mmCIF file of the N, C-alpha and C atoms, coordinates in Angstrom:
data_MODEL
# 
_entry.id   MODEL 
# 
loop_
_atom_site.group_PDB 
_atom_site.id 
_atom_site.type_symbol 
_atom_site.label_atom_id 
_atom_site.label_alt_id 
_atom_site.label_comp_id 
_atom_site.label_asym_id 
_atom_site.label_entity_id 
_atom_site.label_seq_id 
_atom_site.pdbx_PDB_ins_code 
_atom_site.Cartn_x 
_atom_site.Cartn_y 
_atom_site.Cartn_z 
_atom_site.occupancy 
_atom_site.B_iso_or_equiv 
_atom_site.pdbx_formal_charge 
_atom_site.auth_seq_id 
_atom_site.auth_comp_id 
_atom_site.auth_asym_id 
_atom_site.auth_atom_id 
_atom_site.pdbx_PDB_model_num 
ATOM 1   N N  . GLY A 1 1  ? -11.728 -64.062 137.915 1.00 0.00 ? 1  GLY A N  1 
ATOM 2   C CA . GLY A 1 1  ? -11.875 -63.090 139.024 1.00 0.00 ? 1  GLY A CA 1 
ATOM 3   C C  . GLY A 1 1  ? -13.109 -62.075 138.815 1.00 0.00 ? 1  GLY A C  1 
ATOM 4   N N  . THR A 1 2  ? -13.383 -61.352 139.829 1.00 0.00 ? 2  THR A N  1 
ATOM 5   C CA . THR A 1 2  ? -14.447 -60.441 139.805 1.00 0.00 ? 2  THR A CA 1 
ATOM 6   C C  . THR A 1 2  ? -14.042 -59.149 139.327 1.00 0.00 ? 2  THR A C  1 
ATOM 7   N N  . ARG A 1 3  ? -14.734 -58.474 138.328 1.00 0.00 ? 3  ARG A N  1 
ATOM 8   C CA . ARG A 1 3  ? -14.398 -57.265 137.797 1.00 0.00 ? 3  ARG A CA 1 
ATOM 9   C C  . ARG A 1 3  ? -14.895 -56.121 138.688 1.00 0.00 ? 3  ARG A C  1 
ATOM 10  N N  . SER A 1 4  ? -13.973 -55.090 138.974 1.00 0.00 ? 4  SER A N  1 
ATOM 11  C CA . SER A 1 4  ? -14.571 -54.049 139.901 1.00 0.00 ? 4  SER A CA 1 
ATOM 12  C C  . SER A 1 4  ? -13.682 -52.794 139.275 1.00 0.00 ? 4  SER A C  1 
ATOM 13  N N  . SER A 1 5  ? -13.630 -51.884 140.232 1.00 0.00 ? 5  SER A N  1 
ATOM 14  C CA . SER A 1 5  ? -12.752 -50.641 139.909 1.00 0.00 ? 5  SER A CA 1 
ATOM 15  C C  . SER A 1 5  ? -12.024 -50.181 141.233 1.00 0.00 ? 5  SER A C  1 
ATOM 16  N N  . GLY A 1 6  ? -11.184 -49.392 141.113 1.00 0.00 ? 6  GLY A N  1 
ATOM 17  C CA . GLY A 1 6  ? -10.230 -49.007 142.190 1.00 0.00 ? 6  GLY A CA 1 
ATOM 18  C C  . GLY A 1 6  ? -9.726  -47.615 142.000 1.00 0.00 ? 6  GLY A C  1 
ATOM 19  N N  . VAL A 1 7  ? -9.467  -46.942 142.982 1.00 0.00 ? 7  VAL A N  1 
ATOM 20  C CA . VAL A 1 7  ? -8.775  -45.703 143.025 1.00 0.00 ? 7  VAL A CA 1 
ATOM 21  C C  . VAL A 1 7  ? -7.178  -45.786 143.283 1.00 0.00 ? 7  VAL A C  1 
ATOM 22  N N  . VAL A 1 8  ? -6.397  -45.172 142.468 1.00 0.00 ? 8  VAL A N  1 
ATOM 23  C CA . VAL A 1 8  ? -4.951  -45.350 142.758 1.00 0.00 ? 8  VAL A CA 1 
ATOM 24  C C  . VAL A 1 8  ? -4.682  -44.353 144.012 1.00 0.00 ? 8  VAL A C  1 
ATOM 25  N N  . THR A 1 9  ? -4.117  -44.804 145.039 1.00 0.00 ? 9  THR A N  1 
ATOM 26  C CA . THR A 1 9  ? -3.765  -44.116 146.212 1.00 0.00 ? 9  THR A CA 1 
ATOM 27  C C  . THR A 1 9  ? -2.258  -43.745 146.285 1.00 0.00 ? 9  THR A C  1 
ATOM 28  N N  . GLY A 1 10 ? -1.490  -44.511 145.559 1.00 0.00 ? 10 GLY A N  1 
ATOM 29  C CA . GLY A 1 10 ? -0.144  -44.250 145.607 1.00 0.00 ? 10 GLY A CA 1 
ATOM 30  C C  . GLY A 1 10 ? 0.558   -45.054 144.436 1.00 0.00 ? 10 GLY A C  1 
ATOM 31  N N  . MET A 1 11 ? 1.565   -44.346 143.742 1.00 0.00 ? 11 MET A N  1 
ATOM 32  C CA . MET A 1 11 ? 2.204   -44.991 142.648 1.00 0.00 ? 11 MET A CA 1 
ATOM 33  C C  . MET A 1 11 ? 3.706   -44.646 142.614 1.00 0.00 ? 11 MET A C  1 
ATOM 34  N N  . ARG A 1 12 ? 4.464   -45.690 142.342 1.00 0.00 ? 12 ARG A N  1 
ATOM 35  C CA . ARG A 1 12 ? 5.924   -45.444 142.450 1.00 0.00 ? 12 ARG A CA 1 
ATOM 36  C C  . ARG A 1 12 ? 6.554   -46.216 141.324 1.00 0.00 ? 12 ARG A C  1 
ATOM 37  N N  . THR A 1 13 ? 7.352   -45.574 140.454 1.00 0.00 ? 13 THR A N  1 
ATOM 38  C CA . THR A 1 13 ? 8.033   -46.346 139.378 1.00 0.00 ? 13 THR A CA 1 
ATOM 39  C C  . THR A 1 13 ? 9.239   -47.118 139.984 1.00 0.00 ? 13 THR A C  1 
ATOM 40  N N  . THR A 1 14 ? 9.558   -48.265 139.649 1.00 0.00 ? 14 THR A N  1 
ATOM 41  C CA . THR A 1 14 ? 10.530  -49.132 140.421 1.00 0.00 ? 14 THR A CA 1 
ATOM 42  C C  . THR A 1 14 ? 11.561  -49.461 139.345 1.00 0.00 ? 14 THR A C  1 
ATOM 43  N N  . GLY A 1 15 ? 11.357  -49.235 138.076 1.00 0.00 ? 15 GLY A N  1 
ATOM 44  C CA . GLY A 1 15 ? 12.452  -49.701 137.116 1.00 0.00 ? 15 GLY A CA 1 
ATOM 45  C C  . GLY A 1 15 ? 11.866  -49.648 135.715 1.00 0.00 ? 15 GLY A C  1 
ATOM 46  N N  . TYR A 1 16 ? 12.912  -49.652 134.851 1.00 0.00 ? 16 TYR A N  1 
ATOM 47  C CA . TYR A 1 16 ? 12.664  -49.777 133.405 1.00 0.00 ? 16 TYR A CA 1 
ATOM 48  C C  . TYR A 1 16 ? 12.497  -51.263 133.073 1.00 0.00 ? 16 TYR A C  1 
ATOM 49  N N  . ALA A 1 17 ? 11.574  -51.730 132.327 1.00 0.00 ? 17 ALA A N  1 
ATOM 50  C CA . ALA A 1 17 ? 11.253  -53.065 131.872 1.00 0.00 ? 17 ALA A CA 1 
ATOM 51  C C  . ALA A 1 17 ? 11.377  -53.329 130.455 1.00 0.00 ? 17 ALA A C  1 
ATOM 52  N N  . GLY A 1 18 ? 12.189  -52.402 129.802 1.00 0.00 ? 18 GLY A N  1 
ATOM 53  C CA . GLY A 1 18 ? 12.435  -52.535 128.313 1.00 0.00 ? 18 GLY A CA 1 
ATOM 54  C C  . GLY A 1 18 ? 11.378  -52.147 127.435 1.00 0.00 ? 18 GLY A C  1 
ATOM 55  N N  . ASP A 1 19 ? 11.728  -51.797 126.136 1.00 0.00 ? 19 ASP A N  1 
ATOM 56  C CA . ASP A 1 19 ? 10.903  -51.386 125.139 1.00 0.00 ? 19 ASP A CA 1 
ATOM 57  C C  . ASP A 1 19 ? 9.784   -50.422 125.563 1.00 0.00 ? 19 ASP A C  1 
ATOM 58  N N  . GLY A 1 20 ? 10.270  -49.341 126.192 1.00 0.00 ? 20 GLY A N  1 
ATOM 59  C CA . GLY A 1 20 ? 9.329   -48.220 126.548 1.00 0.00 ? 20 GLY A CA 1 
ATOM 60  C C  . GLY A 1 20 ? 8.390   -48.562 127.730 1.00 0.00 ? 20 GLY A C  1 
ATOM 61  N N  . LEU A 1 21 ? 8.725   -49.770 128.338 1.00 0.00 ? 21 LEU A N  1 
ATOM 62  C CA . LEU A 1 21 ? 7.772   -50.149 129.537 1.00 0.00 ? 21 LEU A CA 1 
ATOM 63  C C  . LEU A 1 21 ? 8.389   -49.724 130.970 1.00 0.00 ? 21 LEU A C  1 
ATOM 64  N N  . ARG A 1 22 ? 7.628   -49.521 131.873 1.00 0.00 ? 22 ARG A N  1 
ATOM 65  C CA . ARG A 1 22 ? 8.089   -49.177 133.262 1.00 0.00 ? 22 ARG A CA 1 
ATOM 66  C C  . ARG A 1 22 ? 7.425   -50.129 134.247 1.00 0.00 ? 22 ARG A C  1 
ATOM 67  N N  . GLU A 1 23 ? 8.135   -50.564 135.269 1.00 0.00 ? 23 GLU A N  1 
ATOM 68  C CA . GLU A 1 23 ? 7.563   -51.376 136.230 1.00 0.00 ? 23 GLU A CA 1 
ATOM 69  C C  . GLU A 1 23 ? 7.108   -50.364 137.323 1.00 0.00 ? 23 GLU A C  1 
ATOM 70  N N  . VAL A 1 24 ? 5.851   -50.513 137.823 1.00 0.00 ? 24 VAL A N  1 
ATOM 71  C CA . VAL A 1 24 ? 5.446   -49.603 138.828 1.00 0.00 ? 24 VAL A CA 1 
ATOM 72  C C  . VAL A 1 24 ? 4.830   -50.423 140.000 1.00 0.00 ? 24 VAL A C  1 
ATOM 73  N N  . GLU A 1 25 ? 4.811   -49.857 141.235 1.00 0.00 ? 25 GLU A N  1 
ATOM 74  C CA . GLU A 1 25 ? 4.172   -50.388 142.346 1.00 0.00 ? 25 GLU A CA 1 
ATOM 75  C C  . GLU A 1 25 ? 2.922   -49.422 142.693 1.00 0.00 ? 25 GLU A C  1 
ATOM 76  N N  . LEU A 1 26 ? 1.720   -50.087 142.698 1.00 0.00 ? 26 LEU A N  1 
ATOM 77  C CA . LEU A 1 26 ? 0.597   -49.287 143.003 1.00 0.00 ? 26 LEU A CA 1 
ATOM 78  C C  . LEU A 1 26 ? -0.078  -49.695 144.206 1.00 0.00 ? 26 LEU A C  1 
ATOM 79  N N  . ASP A 1 27 ? -0.669  -48.734 144.920 1.00 0.00 ? 27 ASP A N  1 
ATOM 80  C CA . ASP A 1 27 ? -1.526  -48.859 146.036 1.00 0.00 ? 27 ASP A CA 1 
ATOM 81  C C  . ASP A 1 27 ? -2.862  -48.528 145.508 1.00 0.00 ? 27 ASP A C  1 
ATOM 82  N N  . VAL A 1 28 ? -3.848  -49.345 145.672 1.00 0.00 ? 28 VAL A N  1 
ATOM 83  C CA . VAL A 1 28 ? -5.190  -49.109 145.114 1.00 0.00 ? 28 VAL A CA 1 
ATOM 84  C C  . VAL A 1 28 ? -6.106  -49.477 146.208 1.00 0.00 ? 28 VAL A C  1 
ATOM 85  N N  . MET A 1 29 ? -7.260  -48.643 146.247 1.00 0.00 ? 29 MET A N  1 
ATOM 86  C CA . MET A 1 29 ? -8.267  -48.946 147.079 1.00 0.00 ? 29 MET A CA 1 
ATOM 87  C C  . MET A 1 29 ? -9.288  -49.548 146.215 1.00 0.00 ? 29 MET A C  1 
ATOM 88  N N  . VAL A 1 30 ? -9.680  -50.756 146.264 1.00 0.00 ? 30 VAL A N  1 
ATOM 89  C CA . VAL A 1 30 ? -10.397 -51.572 145.438 1.00 0.00 ? 30 VAL A CA 1 
ATOM 90  C C  . VAL A 1 30 ? -12.032 -51.620 145.985 1.00 0.00 ? 30 VAL A C  1 
ATOM 91  N N  . SER A 1 31 ? -13.017 -51.242 145.117 1.00 0.00 ? 31 SER A N  1 
ATOM 92  C CA . SER A 1 31 ? -14.456 -51.420 145.484 1.00 0.00 ? 31 SER A CA 1 
ATOM 93  C C  . SER A 1 31 ? -14.854 -52.756 145.523 1.00 0.00 ? 31 SER A C  1 
ATOM 94  N N  . ARG A 1 32 ? -15.550 -53.336 146.481 1.00 0.00 ? 32 ARG A N  1 
ATOM 95  C CA . ARG A 1 32 ? -16.099 -54.680 146.510 1.00 0.00 ? 32 ARG A CA 1 
ATOM 96  C C  . ARG A 1 32 ? -17.415 -54.629 145.754 1.00 0.00 ? 32 ARG A C  1 
ATOM 97  N N  . ARG A 1 33 ? -17.676 -55.653 144.989 1.00 0.00 ? 33 ARG A N  1 
ATOM 98  C CA . ARG A 1 33 ? -19.021 -55.719 144.260 1.00 0.00 ? 33 ARG A CA 1 
ATOM 99  C C  . ARG A 1 33 ? -20.210 -55.623 145.158 1.00 0.00 ? 33 ARG A C  1 
ATOM 100 N N  . GLY A 1 34 ? -20.131 -56.186 146.268 1.00 0.00 ? 34 GLY A N  1 
ATOM 101 C CA . GLY A 1 34 ? -21.238 -56.125 147.263 1.00 0.00 ? 34 GLY A CA 1 
ATOM 102 C C  . GLY A 1 34 ? -21.272 -55.087 148.226 1.00 0.00 ? 34 GLY A C  1 
ATOM 103 N N  . GLY A 1 35 ? -20.284 -54.127 148.068 1.00 0.00 ? 35 GLY A N  1 
ATOM 104 C CA . GLY A 1 35 ? -20.301 -52.811 148.958 1.00 0.00 ? 35 GLY A CA 1 
ATOM 105 C C  . GLY A 1 35 ? -19.070 -52.948 149.667 1.00 0.00 ? 35 GLY A C  1 
ATOM 106 N N  . GLY A 1 36 ? -18.555 -51.873 150.072 1.00 0.00 ? 36 GLY A N  1 
ATOM 107 C CA . GLY A 1 36 ? -17.227 -51.741 150.888 1.00 0.00 ? 36 GLY A CA 1 
ATOM 108 C C  . GLY A 1 36 ? -16.016 -51.658 149.945 1.00 0.00 ? 36 GLY A C  1 
ATOM 109 N N  . GLN A 1 37 ? -14.935 -51.601 150.442 1.00 0.00 ? 37 GLN A N  1 
ATOM 110 C CA . GLN A 1 37 ? -13.665 -51.599 149.670 1.00 0.00 ? 37 GLN A CA 1 
ATOM 111 C C  . GLN A 1 37 ? -12.555 -52.084 150.584 1.00 0.00 ? 37 GLN A C  1 
ATOM 112 N N  . PHE A 1 38 ? -11.416 -52.439 149.853 1.00 0.00 ? 38 PHE A N  1 
ATOM 113 C CA . PHE A 1 38 ? -10.197 -53.008 150.549 1.00 0.00 ? 38 PHE A CA 1 
ATOM 114 C C  . PHE A 1 38 ? -9.053  -52.411 149.889 1.00 0.00 ? 38 PHE A C  1 
ATOM 115 N N  . PRO A 1 39 ? -7.944  -52.328 150.607 1.00 0.00 ? 39 PRO A N  1 
ATOM 116 C CA . PRO A 1 39 ? -6.670  -51.854 150.006 1.00 0.00 ? 39 PRO A CA 1 
ATOM 117 C C  . PRO A 1 39 ? -5.800  -52.991 149.374 1.00 0.00 ? 39 PRO A C  1 
ATOM 118 N N  . ALA A 1 40 ? -5.246  -52.658 148.129 1.00 0.00 ? 40 ALA A N  1 
ATOM 119 C CA . ALA A 1 40 ? -4.377  -53.669 147.517 1.00 0.00 ? 40 ALA A CA 1 
ATOM 120 C C  . ALA A 1 40 ? -3.021  -52.999 147.123 1.00 0.00 ? 40 ALA A C  1 
ATOM 121 N N  . HIS A 1 41 ? -2.043  -53.817 147.061 1.00 0.00 ? 41 HIS A N  1 
ATOM 122 C CA . HIS A 1 41 ? -0.706  -53.499 146.508 1.00 0.00 ? 41 HIS A CA 1 
ATOM 123 C C  . HIS A 1 41 ? -0.482  -54.258 145.407 1.00 0.00 ? 41 HIS A C  1 
ATOM 124 N N  . GLU A 1 42 ? -0.047  -53.701 144.258 1.00 0.00 ? 42 GLU A N  1 
ATOM 125 C CA . GLU A 1 42 ? 0.140   -54.469 142.982 1.00 0.00 ? 42 GLU A CA 1 
ATOM 126 C C  . GLU A 1 42 ? 1.518   -53.894 142.316 1.00 0.00 ? 42 GLU A C  1 
ATOM 127 N N  . THR A 1 43 ? 2.255   -54.819 141.791 1.00 0.00 ? 43 THR A N  1 
ATOM 128 C CA . THR A 1 43 ? 3.370   -54.466 141.018 1.00 0.00 ? 43 THR A CA 1 
ATOM 129 C C  . THR A 1 43 ? 2.935   -54.881 139.614 1.00 0.00 ? 43 THR A C  1 
ATOM 130 N N  . THR A 1 44 ? 3.127   -53.914 138.543 1.00 0.00 ? 44 THR A N  1 
ATOM 131 C CA . THR A 1 44 ? 2.788   -54.278 137.211 1.00 0.00 ? 44 THR A CA 1 
ATOM 132 C C  . THR A 1 44 ? 3.757   -53.533 136.315 1.00 0.00 ? 44 THR A C  1 
ATOM 133 N N  . VAL A 1 45 ? 3.572   -53.843 134.974 1.00 0.00 ? 45 VAL A N  1 
ATOM 134 C CA . VAL A 1 45 ? 4.436   -53.181 133.942 1.00 0.00 ? 45 VAL A CA 1 
ATOM 135 C C  . VAL A 1 45 ? 3.510   -52.368 133.023 1.00 0.00 ? 45 VAL A C  1 
ATOM 136 N N  . VAL A 1 46 ? 3.735   -51.235 132.910 1.00 0.00 ? 46 VAL A N  1 
ATOM 137 C CA . VAL A 1 46 ? 2.905   -50.523 131.870 1.00 0.00 ? 46 VAL A CA 1 
ATOM 138 C C  . VAL A 1 46 ? 3.779   -49.655 130.821 1.00 0.00 ? 46 VAL A C  1 
ATOM 139 N N  . PRO A 1 47 ? 3.165   -49.254 129.698 1.00 0.00 ? 47 PRO A N  1 
ATOM 140 C CA . PRO A 1 47 ? 3.890   -48.389 128.839 1.00 0.00 ? 47 PRO A CA 1 
ATOM 141 C C  . PRO A 1 47 ? 4.246   -46.986 129.521 1.00 0.00 ? 47 PRO A C  1 
ATOM 142 N N  . ALA A 1 48 ? 5.396   -46.502 129.352 1.00 0.00 ? 48 ALA A N  1 
ATOM 143 C CA . ALA A 1 48 ? 5.668   -45.199 129.998 1.00 0.00 ? 48 ALA A CA 1 
ATOM 144 C C  . ALA A 1 48 ? 4.721   -44.157 129.582 1.00 0.00 ? 48 ALA A C  1 
ATOM 145 N N  . SER A 1 49 ? 4.179   -44.190 128.378 1.00 0.00 ? 49 SER A N  1 
ATOM 146 C CA . SER A 1 49 ? 3.183   -43.193 128.015 1.00 0.00 ? 49 SER A CA 1 
ATOM 147 C C  . SER A 1 49 ? 1.925   -43.263 128.767 1.00 0.00 ? 49 SER A C  1 
ATOM 148 N N  . GLU A 1 50 ? 1.645   -44.319 129.504 1.00 0.00 ? 50 GLU A N  1 
ATOM 149 C CA . GLU A 1 50 ? 0.441   -44.522 130.319 1.00 0.00 ? 50 GLU A CA 1 
ATOM 150 C C  . GLU A 1 50 ? 0.593   -44.193 131.693 1.00 0.00 ? 50 GLU A C  1 
ATOM 151 N N  . LEU A 1 51 ? 1.806   -43.807 132.328 1.00 0.00 ? 51 LEU A N  1 
ATOM 152 C CA . LEU A 1 51 ? 2.165   -43.458 133.588 1.00 0.00 ? 51 LEU A CA 1 
ATOM 153 C C  . LEU A 1 51 ? 1.136   -42.414 134.115 1.00 0.00 ? 51 LEU A C  1 
ATOM 154 N N  . PRO A 1 52 ? 0.818   -41.262 133.388 1.00 0.00 ? 52 PRO A N  1 
ATOM 155 C CA . PRO A 1 52 ? -0.006  -40.279 133.968 1.00 0.00 ? 52 PRO A CA 1 
ATOM 156 C C  . PRO A 1 52 ? -1.547  -40.791 134.322 1.00 0.00 ? 52 PRO A C  1 
ATOM 157 N N  . LYS A 1 53 ? -1.939  -41.839 133.563 1.00 0.00 ? 53 LYS A N  1 
ATOM 158 C CA . LYS A 1 53 ? -3.134  -42.564 133.889 1.00 0.00 ? 53 LYS A CA 1 
ATOM 159 C C  . LYS A 1 53 ? -3.246  -43.235 135.237 1.00 0.00 ? 53 LYS A C  1 
ATOM 160 N N  . MET A 1 54 ? -2.037  -43.475 135.670 1.00 0.00 ? 54 MET A N  1 
ATOM 161 C CA . MET A 1 54 ? -1.844  -44.318 136.942 1.00 0.00 ? 54 MET A CA 1 
ATOM 162 C C  . MET A 1 54 ? -1.540  -43.427 138.277 1.00 0.00 ? 54 MET A C  1 
ATOM 163 N N  . ALA A 1 55 ? -1.672  -42.029 138.051 1.00 0.00 ? 55 ALA A N  1 
ATOM 164 C CA . ALA A 1 55 ? -1.277  -41.152 139.172 1.00 0.00 ? 55 ALA A CA 1 
ATOM 165 C C  . ALA A 1 55 ? -2.336  -41.396 140.251 1.00 0.00 ? 55 ALA A C  1 
ATOM 166 N N  . PRO A 1 56 ? -1.948  -40.969 141.419 1.00 0.00 ? 56 PRO A N  1 
ATOM 167 C CA . PRO A 1 56 ? -2.933  -41.053 142.515 1.00 0.00 ? 56 PRO A CA 1 
ATOM 168 C C  . PRO A 1 56 ? -4.215  -40.285 142.152 1.00 0.00 ? 56 PRO A C  1 
ATOM 169 N N  . GLY A 1 57 ? -5.370  -40.871 142.528 1.00 0.00 ? 57 GLY A N  1 
ATOM 170 C CA . GLY A 1 57 ? -6.669  -40.261 142.081 1.00 0.00 ? 57 GLY A CA 1 
ATOM 171 C C  . GLY A 1 57 ? -7.289  -40.879 140.951 1.00 0.00 ? 57 GLY A C  1 
ATOM 172 N N  . SER A 1 58 ? -6.386  -41.579 140.079 1.00 0.00 ? 58 SER A N  1 
ATOM 173 C CA . SER A 1 58 ? -6.918  -42.160 138.843 1.00 0.00 ? 58 SER A CA 1 
ATOM 174 C C  . SER A 1 58 ? -7.756  -43.477 139.100 1.00 0.00 ? 58 SER A C  1 
ATOM 175 N N  . ILE A 1 59 ? -8.755  -43.506 138.366 1.00 0.00 ? 59 ILE A N  1 
ATOM 176 C CA . ILE A 1 59 ? -9.636  -44.749 138.431 1.00 0.00 ? 59 ILE A CA 1 
ATOM 177 C C  . ILE A 1 59 ? -9.173  -45.964 137.502 1.00 0.00 ? 59 ILE A C  1 
ATOM 178 N N  . VAL A 1 60 ? -9.017  -47.170 138.029 1.00 0.00 ? 60 VAL A N  1 
ATOM 179 C CA . VAL A 1 60 ? -8.504  -48.157 137.156 1.00 0.00 ? 60 VAL A CA 1 
ATOM 180 C C  . VAL A 1 60 ? -9.445  -49.437 137.303 1.00 0.00 ? 60 VAL A C  1 
ATOM 181 N N  . ASP A 1 61 ? -9.461  -50.325 136.331 1.00 0.00 ? 61 ASP A N  1 
ATOM 182 C CA . ASP A 1 61 ? -10.153 -51.572 136.514 1.00 0.00 ? 61 ASP A CA 1 
ATOM 183 C C  . ASP A 1 61 ? -9.370  -52.430 137.436 1.00 0.00 ? 61 ASP A C  1 
ATOM 184 N N  . ALA A 1 62 ? -10.156 -53.212 138.267 1.00 0.00 ? 62 ALA A N  1 
ATOM 185 C CA . ALA A 1 62 ? -9.472  -54.104 139.166 1.00 0.00 ? 62 ALA A CA 1 
ATOM 186 C C  . ALA A 1 62 ? -10.088 -55.404 139.159 1.00 0.00 ? 62 ALA A C  1 
ATOM 187 N N  . TYR A 1 63 ? -9.415  -56.510 139.179 1.00 0.00 ? 63 TYR A N  1 
ATOM 188 C CA . TYR A 1 63 ? -10.083 -57.826 139.235 1.00 0.00 ? 63 TYR A CA 1 
ATOM 189 C C  . TYR A 1 63 ? -9.473  -58.549 140.453 1.00 0.00 ? 63 TYR A C  1 
ATOM 190 N N  . TYR A 1 64 ? -10.378 -59.227 141.148 1.00 0.00 ? 64 TYR A N  1 
ATOM 191 C CA . TYR A 1 64 ? -10.047 -59.936 142.379 1.00 0.00 ? 64 TYR A CA 1 
ATOM 192 C C  . TYR A 1 64 ? -10.967 -61.273 142.529 1.00 0.00 ? 64 TYR A C  1 
ATOM 193 N N  . ARG A 1 65 ? -10.483 -62.025 143.447 1.00 0.00 ? 65 ARG A N  1 
ATOM 194 C CA . ARG A 1 65 ? -11.197 -63.214 143.738 1.00 0.00 ? 65 ARG A CA 1 
ATOM 195 C C  . ARG A 1 65 ? -11.916 -63.075 145.069 1.00 0.00 ? 65 ARG A C  1 
ATOM 196 N N  . PRO A 1 66 ? -13.317 -63.111 145.079 1.00 0.00 ? 66 PRO A N  1 
ATOM 197 C CA . PRO A 1 66 ? -13.968 -63.111 146.284 1.00 0.00 ? 66 PRO A CA 1 
ATOM 198 C C  . PRO A 1 66 ? -13.465 -64.196 147.275 1.00 0.00 ? 66 PRO A C  1 
ATOM 199 N N  . GLY A 1 67 ? -13.285 -63.673 148.580 1.00 0.00 ? 67 GLY A N  1 
ATOM 200 C CA . GLY A 1 67 ? -12.754 -64.758 149.546 1.00 0.00 ? 67 GLY A CA 1 
ATOM 201 C C  . GLY A 1 67 ? -11.272 -64.659 149.625 1.00 0.00 ? 67 GLY A C  1 
ATOM 202 N N  . ASP A 1 68 ? -10.598 -64.141 148.497 1.00 0.00 ? 68 ASP A N  1 
ATOM 203 C CA . ASP A 1 68 ? -9.094  -64.001 148.568 1.00 0.00 ? 68 ASP A CA 1 
ATOM 204 C C  . ASP A 1 68 ? -8.713  -62.723 147.862 1.00 0.00 ? 68 ASP A C  1 
ATOM 205 N N  . GLU A 1 69 ? -8.630  -61.631 148.687 1.00 0.00 ? 69 GLU A N  1 
ATOM 206 C CA . GLU A 1 69 ? -8.362  -60.361 148.352 1.00 0.00 ? 69 GLU A CA 1 
ATOM 207 C C  . GLU A 1 69 ? -6.992  -60.103 148.367 1.00 0.00 ? 69 GLU A C  1 
ATOM 208 N N  . SER A 1 70 ? -6.074  -61.098 148.570 1.00 0.00 ? 70 SER A N  1 
ATOM 209 C CA . SER A 1 70 ? -4.600  -60.864 148.532 1.00 0.00 ? 70 SER A CA 1 
ATOM 210 C C  . SER A 1 70 ? -3.913  -60.756 147.191 1.00 0.00 ? 70 SER A C  1 
ATOM 211 N N  . THR A 1 71 ? -4.704  -61.148 146.140 1.00 0.00 ? 71 THR A N  1 
ATOM 212 C CA . THR A 1 71 ? -4.123  -61.015 144.812 1.00 0.00 ? 71 THR A CA 1 
ATOM 213 C C  . THR A 1 71 ? -5.229  -60.183 143.930 1.00 0.00 ? 71 THR A C  1 
ATOM 214 N N  . VAL A 1 72 ? -4.743  -59.105 143.476 1.00 0.00 ? 72 VAL A N  1 
ATOM 215 C CA . VAL A 1 72 ? -5.448  -58.180 142.582 1.00 0.00 ? 72 VAL A CA 1 
ATOM 216 C C  . VAL A 1 72 ? -4.836  -57.815 141.262 1.00 0.00 ? 72 VAL A C  1 
ATOM 217 N N  . ALA A 1 73 ? -5.473  -57.899 140.195 1.00 0.00 ? 73 ALA A N  1 
ATOM 218 C CA . ALA A 1 73 ? -4.972  -57.519 138.830 1.00 0.00 ? 73 ALA A CA 1 
ATOM 219 C C  . ALA A 1 73 ? -5.581  -56.317 138.526 1.00 0.00 ? 73 ALA A C  1 
ATOM 220 N N  . VAL A 1 74 ? -4.645  -55.168 138.104 1.00 0.00 ? 74 VAL A N  1 
ATOM 221 C CA . VAL A 1 74 ? -5.093  -53.904 137.889 1.00 0.00 ? 74 VAL A CA 1 
ATOM 222 C C  . VAL A 1 74 ? -4.828  -53.510 136.358 1.00 0.00 ? 74 VAL A C  1 
ATOM 223 N N  . CYS A 1 75 ? -5.818  -53.063 135.714 1.00 0.00 ? 75 CYS A N  1 
ATOM 224 C CA . CYS A 1 75 ? -5.746  -52.703 134.261 1.00 0.00 ? 75 CYS A CA 1 
ATOM 225 C C  . CYS A 1 75 ? -6.229  -51.225 134.136 1.00 0.00 ? 75 CYS A C  1 
ATOM 226 N N  . LEU A 1 76 ? -5.632  -50.515 133.171 1.00 0.00 ? 76 LEU A N  1 
ATOM 227 C CA . LEU A 1 76 ? -6.201  -49.177 132.649 1.00 0.00 ? 76 LEU A CA 1 
ATOM 228 C C  . LEU A 1 76 ? -7.475  -49.415 132.027 1.00 0.00 ? 76 LEU A C  1 
ATOM 229 N N  . PRO A 1 77 ? -8.583  -48.593 132.377 1.00 0.00 ? 77 PRO A N  1 
ATOM 230 C CA . PRO A 1 77 ? -9.888  -48.822 131.640 1.00 0.00 ? 77 PRO A CA 1 
ATOM 231 C C  . PRO A 1 77 ? -9.695  -48.395 130.210 1.00 0.00 ? 77 PRO A C  1 
ATOM 232 N N  . GLN A 1 78 ? -10.323 -49.127 129.294 1.00 0.00 ? 78 GLN A N  1 
ATOM 233 C CA . GLN A 1 78 ? -10.403 -48.843 127.907 1.00 0.00 ? 78 GLN A CA 1 
ATOM 234 C C  . GLN A 1 78 ? -11.342 -47.749 127.595 1.00 0.00 ? 78 GLN A C  1 
ATOM 235 N N  . ARG A 1 79 ? -10.922 -46.571 127.227 1.00 0.00 ? 79 ARG A N  1 
ATOM 236 C CA . ARG A 1 79 ? -11.900 -45.446 126.974 1.00 0.00 ? 79 ARG A CA 1 
ATOM 237 C C  . ARG A 1 79 ? -11.675 -45.006 125.563 1.00 0.00 ? 79 ARG A C  1 
# 
């Protein structure tokens, strides 16, 4: 996929995934590499300690396929 970035516009924890992990639903506004942006909805599992980094307004790494913006992978930036 194409690496880009996104801004979290909404985050909701949906459950406990075991071993200190939480399942979350994210709404993200993803920047297109060639300009513009598109909204995405992603369900993922993250360590509970990382939840503050996924709060609305947070910047995340996003990967998508050009021509198919229906599937997006979201990752916390490595800083």
